[in-house]
C-alpha positions in Angstrom: 108.1 40.9 9.1 105.8 39.7 6.3 107.3 36.2 6.0 106.8 35.5 9.7 103.4 37.2 9.8 102.2 34.9 6.9 102.9 31.9 9.1 99.8 32.7 11.2 97.5 33.5 8.3 94.0 32.8 9.5 92.5 31.9 6.1 94.5 28.8 5.2 93.4 25.2 5.6 95.3 24.9 8.9 93.8 28.1 10.5 96.9 30.1 11.6 96.5 32.3 14.7 98.2 35.3 16.3 97.8 36.1 20.0 99.3 38.2 22.8 101.6 36.2 25.1 101.7 37.1 28.8 105.3 36.5 30.2 106.1 35.4 33.7 107.8 37.8 36.1 110.6 38.6 35.7 110.3 38.9 31.9 113.9 38.0 31.2 115.4 35.3 29.0 116.2 32.5 31.4 113.0 32.8 33.6 110.6 32.9 30.7 112.3 30.1 28.7 112.1 27.9 31.8 108.4 28.6 32.1 107.9 28.0 28.4 109.3 24.5 28.8 107.9 23.5 32.2 104.6 25.4 32.3 105.6 26.6 35.8 106.2 30.1 37.3 109.7 30.9 38.7 108.4 30.2 42.2 108.3 26.5 41.2 111.0 26.1 38.5 113.5 28.2 40.5 114.9 30.3 37.6 114.3 33.6 39.3 116.4 35.6 36.7 119.3 35.3 34.4 121.3 34.8 37.5 121.1 35.0 41.2 123.1 34.9 44.4 124.1 31.3 45.1 124.0 31.4 48.9 125.7 28.0 49.3 128.7 29.3 47.2 128.8 32.9 48.3 128.9 34.0 44.7 126.7 35.8 42.2 126.5 33.7 39.0 124.7 34.6 35.8 124.2 32.7 32.6 124.7 29.2 33.9 124.1 26.4 31.5 123.2 23.2 33.3 119.6 22.1 32.9 119.4 20.6 36.4 119.0 24.2 37.7 115.5 24.1 36.1 113.2 22.4 38.6 110.0 20.6 37.3 109.2 18.4 34.4 110.1 19.6 31.0 107.7 19.3 28.0 109.7 16.5 26.4 109.5 14.4 29.5 105.7 14.9 29.6 105.5 13.9 25.9 107.5 10.8 26.4 105.2 9.4 29.0 102.6 8.8 26.2 104.9 8.8 23.2 108.1 6.8 24.0 110.9 7.8 21.6 109.7 11.4 21.2 112.7 13.2 19.8 113.6 16.8 20.7 116.3 19.1 19.4 117.4 22.2 21.3 119.3 24.8 19.2 120.5 27.6 21.6 117.6 27.7 24.1 119.1 28.4 27.5 119.9 25.7 30.1 120.7 23.2 27.3 123.5 21.3 28.8 122.5 18.1 30.6 118.9 18.4 29.4 117.0 15.3 28.3 116.9 16.4 24.7 118.2 14.1 22.0 120.1 16.8 20.1 121.7 19.9 21.6 123.5 22.9 20.2 124.6 25.6 22.6 127.3 28.3 22.6 130.3 27.1 24.5 133.6 29.0 24.0 137.0 27.3 24.4 138.5 28.7 27.6 142.3 28.3 27.0 144.7 27.8 29.8 146.3 31.2 29.1 143.0 33.1 29.5 142.1 33.3 25.8 138.6 32.6 24.7 137.8 31.1 21.3 134.4 30.8 19.6 132.9 27.4 19.6 129.8 25.4 20.6 128.8 22.3 22.6 126.7 19.7 21.0 125.1 16.3 21.6 125.8 14.1 19.9 129.4 15.3 20.0 130.0 14.7 16.3 127.3 17.3 15.4 129.8 20.0 16.4 132.2 19.0 13.6 129.3 18.7 11.1 128.1 22.2 11.9 131.6 23.7 12.0 132.5 22.2 8.7 129.2 23.3 7.0 128.7 26.7 8.7 132.1 27.7 10.2 132.6 28.1 14.0 129.8 29.3 16.1 130.0 33.2 15.7 130.3 33.9 19.5 131.4 37.5 19.1 128.3 38.2 16.9 126.1 36.5 19.5 126.8 39.1 22.2 128.9 42.2 22.6 129.5 45.3 20.6 129.7 43.2 17.4 126.4 41.4 18.1 124.6 41.1 14.7 122.4 39.1 12.4 125.4 36.7 11.8 124.7 34.7 14.9 121.0 34.3 14.2 121.8 33.3 10.6 124.1 30.6 11.9 121.5 29.3 14.3 118.8 29.2 11.5 121.1 27.2 9.2 122.1 24.9 12.1 118.3 24.3 12.7 117.8 23.5 9.1 120.6 21.0 9.2 119.2 19.3 12.3 115.7 19.1 10.8 117.0 17.6 7.5 119.4 15.1 9.1 117.6 14.1 12.3 113.9 15.0 11.8 113.0 15.6 15.4 109.4 15.6 16.6 110.1 19.0 18.4 112.7 21.4 17.4 113.5 24.4 19.6 115.5 27.3 18.1 116.4 30.6 19.9 117.2 33.6 17.7 118.7 36.5 19.7 118.8 39.2 17.0 115.9 41.4 18.2 117.6 41.9 21.5 120.5 43.9 20.1 119.4 47.1 18.4 116.2 47.3 20.5 118.4 47.6 23.6 120.9 49.8 21.8 118.5 52.3 20.2 115.1 51.6 21.6 112.1 49.8 20.2 110.9 52.8 18.1 114.2 53.5 16.4 114.7 52.9 12.7 117.4 50.4 13.6 114.8 48.3 15.4 112.6 48.1 12.4 115.7 47.2 10.2 116.6 44.4 12.7 113.1 43.0 12.3 113.3 43.1 8.5 116.8 41.4 8.6 115.5 38.6 10.9 112.5 38.1 8.7 114.8 37.6 5.7 117.0 35.2 7.5 114.0 33.2 8.7 112.6 32.7 5.2 114.5 29.4 4.3 113.6 27.8 7.6 109.9 28.8 7.2 110.0 27.4 3.7 111.5 24.1 5.0 108.8 23.9 7.6 106.1 24.4 5.0 107.6 21.8 2.7 107.7 19.2 5.4 104.3 20.0 6.8 105.8 21.1 10.1 103.8 23.2 12.5 105.5 26.5 13.3 105.1 28.1 16.8 106.8 31.5 16.9 107.1 33.5 20.1 109.3 35.8 22.1 110.0 35.8 25.8 109.3 39.5 26.4 108.7 42.8 24.7 111.4 45.5 24.9 110.2 49.0 25.9 111.9 52.4 25.8 114.1 53.6 28.7 116.1 56.7 29.2 117.9 56.4 32.5 119.6 53.8 34.7 119.2 53.2 38.5 122.4 52.6 40.3 120.9 50.6 43.2 124.2 49.1 44.4 125.8 52.5 44.7 123.0 53.6 46.8 123.3 50.6 49.1 127.1 51.2 49.3 126.6 54.9 50.2 124.4 53.8 53.0 127.1 51.5 54.4 125.2 48.3 53.5 127.3 47.0 50.5 130.9 45.9 51.1 133.8 45.7 48.7 137.3 44.4 48.9 140.2 45.9 46.9 143.0 44.2 45.0 145.5 45.8 42.6 143.7 49.1 43.0 140.3 47.6 41.8 137.2 47.1 43.9 135.2 43.9 43.9 131.7 43.3 45.4 131.9 41.2 48.6 128.5 39.6 48.9 129.6 37.5 52.0 130.2 40.5 54.2 127.6 42.9 52.6 124.5 43.6 54.7 122.7 44.2 51.5 123.4 44.1 47.7 121.5 43.8 44.5 121.8 41.4 41.6 120.6 43.7 38.8 118.8 42.1 35.8 117.4 44.6 33.3 114.4 46.2 35.0 114.4 43.8 38.0 116.9 43.7 40.9 117.0 40.9 43.5 118.2 42.5 46.8 119.8 40.1 49.2 119.6 41.2 52.8 121.7 39.2 55.3 120.0 40.3 58.5 116.1 40.4 58.6 116.4 43.3 61.0 117.8 45.4 58.0 114.8 44.7 55.8 112.8 47.9 56.7 115.9 50.1 56.2 116.8 48.5 52.9 113.3 48.5 51.6 112.8 52.2 52.4 116.1 53.2 50.9 115.5 51.3 47.6 111.9 52.4 47.3 113.0 56.1 47.6 115.4 55.8 44.6 114.3 57.8 41.5 113.4 55.2 38.8 112.1 52.5 41.3 108.4 51.8 40.9 108.0 49.3 43.7 109.8 46.9 46.0 108.3 43.5 46.5 108.5 41.9 50.0 107.6 38.3 50.8 103.9 38.8 50.1 104.7 40.8 46.9 107.0 38.1 45.6 104.3 35.5 46.2 101.8 37.6 44.3 104.2 37.8 41.4 105.1 34.1 41.3 108.6 34.7 42.5 108.6 33.4 46.1 111.5 30.9 45.7 114.5 30.4 47.9 116.8 31.7 45.2 115.1 35.1 45.0 116.3 38.1 47.0 114.7 38.9 50.3 113.4 41.9 48.4 112.9 42.5 44.7 112.9 45.9 43.1 111.0 46.7 40.0 112.0 49.7 37.8 109.7 52.4 36.5 108.7 51.9 32.9 111.5 54.2 31.6 114.3 53.0 33.9 116.5 49.9 34.4 119.1 48.7 37.0 122.8 48.7 36.6 125.1 46.3 38.6 127.6 49.1 39.3 128.8 49.2 42.9 132.0 51.3 42.7 131.8 55.1 43.4 134.9 56.0 41.3 135.4 54.7 37.8 139.1 54.6 38.4 138.4 51.9 41.0 136.2 49.8 38.7 137.4 46.2 38.2 139.1 45.5 34.8 136.2 43.2 33.7 133.8 46.2 33.8 135.2 47.5 30.6 135.1 44.1 28.9 132.5 41.7 27.6 132.5 39.4 30.6 129.1 38.0 31.3 130.3 35.5 33.9 132.3 37.7 36.2 130.0 40.7 36.4 127.6 40.4 39.4 124.7 41.6 37.3 123.5 42.1 33.7 125.4 44.8 31.7 123.7 46.0 28.5 126.6 48.4 28.0 128.4 45.4 26.6 126.5 46.1 23.4 128.5 49.4 22.8 132.0 50.4 22.1 133.0 53.3 24.4 132.2 56.4 22.4 134.4 58.5 24.8 137.5 56.6 23.7 138.8 58.1 20.5 141.2 55.2 20.1 138.6 52.5 20.7 138.8 51.3 17.0 142.5 51.0 17.2 142.3 49.1 20.5 139.9 46.6 19.0 142.1 46.1 15.9 145.2 45.6 18.0 143.6 43.2 20.4 142.1 41.1 17.6 145.5 41.0 15.8 147.2 39.8 18.9 144.5 37.1 19.3 145.0 35.9 15.8 148.7 35.4 16.6 147.7 33.3 19.6 148.6 36.1 22.1 146.6 37.1 25.1 144.9 40.5 25.0 142.2 42.4 26.9 139.4 44.1 25.0 138.8 47.0 27.4 136.4 48.9 25.1 133.0 48.8 27.0 131.8 52.2 28.3 131.1 52.7 32.0 128.4 55.2 31.1 125.1 53.3 31.3 123.2 56.2 29.7 123.7 54.8 26.2 121.0 52.1 26.7 117.6 52.9 25.2 115.6 49.7 25.5 115.0 47.2 28.4 112.6 44.6 29.8 111.9 42.6 32.9 108.9 44.2 34.4 105.5 43.0 33.3 104.2 45.0 30.3 101.7 47.8 31.1 99.8 47.0 27.9 99.7 43.8 25.8 101.1 45.7 22.9 104.3 46.1 24.9 104.6 42.4 25.5 105.5 39.4 23.4 103.4 37.6 20.7 102.5 34.1 19.8 102.1 32.9 16.3 100.7 29.4 15.3 100.7 28.1 11.8 98.2 25.2 12.5 95.5 25.3 15.1 93.3 22.5 13.8 94.1 20.3 16.9 93.3 23.1 19.3 89.7 23.0 20.8 89.4 26.8 20.9 91.6 29.8 20.2 92.2 32.6 22.6 93.4 36.2 22.0 95.9 35.9 24.9 97.9 33.0 26.2 100.3 32.8 29.2 103.9 31.7 28.8 103.0 28.8 31.1 100.5 27.6 28.5 103.1 26.6 26.0 103.8 23.0 27.0 100.1 22.2 26.8 99.9 23.9 23.4 102.9 22.0 22.1 101.5 18.7 23.3 98.1 19.3 21.7 99.7 20.4 18.4 101.7 17.2 18.4 98.5 15.2 18.5 
């Protein structure tokens, strides 16, 4: 990525810098982004994963959007204490809705009354949505996640960021580009597709980097985590069910996780699984069962969660960490014929855990291309259709994240274009250092 690497060139007048970045645990999108904006670990900001079991609702919910879920002061609130009127734009960072930012752009589909879902975005101010849609087209939701996920979504976000900078000139602009998640999870971090994805993103970034240079804007580039190679899944919920600890209920021949009556179940999130145990008397049994599963490296109890900065009321009573080459599925059914219909769809809000198989079309289905074409044609006609094209074979996934990296080279990086306001430079920074860095760079 030569264009991005040049941002941190150390020989220019502004002394660019590149450093390793230590993520918080778990090293997943929502947890790390919350730490990047608050300077707090998950034990204090409460974002213990991309989702968790909401005990007061009796439901597992992932990918919520309301910023009030993030506890603690955000960097823009800190800045405004000494710089009233400090303006911030958030383009696609998570937990954007209801945040105290001046400008917001976040994916938000139209959920039609008949069950259809159309691509769109939510913005503040509201008129920005029409500006961006007119200039760039609708937000490319189906290129943002799913089997069709591609550079198109990151290209849209880059162009939206350019538009916001030119028209609103914020003091701090946050932009989240998801492209390096896709082929690194599909094919692994060492696959040629991963290198091609990096090159593609570098090309798409070039106009935004040029704009920053023209305007004298400091660039801070980083990622939340590094993706490492995996070759097998761990079906933790199936093990809990086989032991009589996880309960399901059946409707229309399909099985659904029943968290309210389960003695224990897991919310799987990449290489981390929060295990919720209803009765403390079951903790030794559940811990021993999960610890013995092939692909599980360790199970964190109360003391272990505290040591990892994850001792928050939203966390599971136990937290399982996968081995370096493994990851956790959410699957809880024992017979694919009994899987719920959403299991074969891209459905990030109804699945009680993260599902990277949503990045694939089912290779075992010889008619999958025809199914996709037929469903899309029906949708263009305004008719409801179900895209049941996602495989139930988790073995296709080749990259994952969530555990802390064993070596800094497996973790994320931090690039700074201007370090003249920093008192000293370090070879490594923590994700929780970012708010202080941003405030110092702002002067």
